[in-house]
N, C-alpha and C positions, 0 to 999 in steps of 0.2 A: 561455502554456502552462506548466503545472507538470509537471515531469518527476521522478518519484520513482524512484530506483534502490535496489532492495532488495539488500542484501549482508549476509551472515551475520556478518561481523566489519568493524569500522572505520566503521560508519555511526553516525548519530544514534540515541540510545536514548530511548525514551519510556515513562514509568510507564504500566502498564496503565490506571489510573484516569484518566489525563490525555491518553490517545492521541486520543480523539475531539475533545476541546476544542483539542488542538494541531493536529489535521487541519483543524478548521474555521477556524483562523487562516490558512490557504492561500487562503481566499475573497477576502481583501483583495488578494492579488497578482493574482487572476483579474480582479476588478473593475477595478484599476488597469492591466490589460493588461501586467503584468510577467512576463517569463519567468524562472523559477528552476529550479534543478536541486538536488535533496536526495538525499543518500545516507543511508538508514535501515537500521537492523538490528533492526526491531521489527515482528514479525508482527502484533501488535495494531494498530500504527499502520496497516499495509497493510490489514488487515481493517476498521478504522474508516473509512478512505477508501472501501473497497468498499461499506460500508453507506450512507455518505453519498451515494454515486453512486445507489444503489437508492432512497434516500429523495428524490432529486432536489435535493440540496443543492448537488451538483456536476453540471455537465454533463459527460458522458463525453468530449467533444471538448476539454475544458479541461485534462484530466489524462492522463498516460501513466505507466504503471508499467513499469519495466524490470528484468531480471535477466540478469546475464552478457552484457550488450550486446544483448539481444533485447527488443522491446516485447512485453509480456504483454497480449494483447487482452482487455478486459472489455466486457461487454454493459451495457445499461441497468439490469440487476438486479444488477450487481457480480459477475457470474459469468464465469468463463473456462472454455473447453473445452481450453485448453492450459495445463499446469501442469508445468513442467519439474522434474526431480529437483533438490532443493536449494532450490526456491522456497518460502519460508514453510512448511517441513515439519518444523521442530525440535519443535514441540508434537506433531505426529502421531508422530514418531519416539519421543519420550518415552512416549506413550500405548501404542504398540505393544510397547515394552519392559515396560510394566507388565502387559500381558496375557499375556507369555510365561510 
């Protein structure tokens, strides 16, 4: 199982253009049945994982995404009906400020 903990600060950062490639590297851990836990501070990385779930690169049962100690449930399309405040919302916050 791959556990990805999203944190706004203190996690791994991924360049936007390399987020998907970096996310794909997790497949080796799944193939080798190795459990790992990553702390990431990259919305783009989380979104890359969501897209890879939708595209069936990852099985949703092989990856869990967490925030503030809670599992954020995602479906096979990489979507979640539960999006707590503070979870991957920095970009949205900036865009809302631009609209003010």
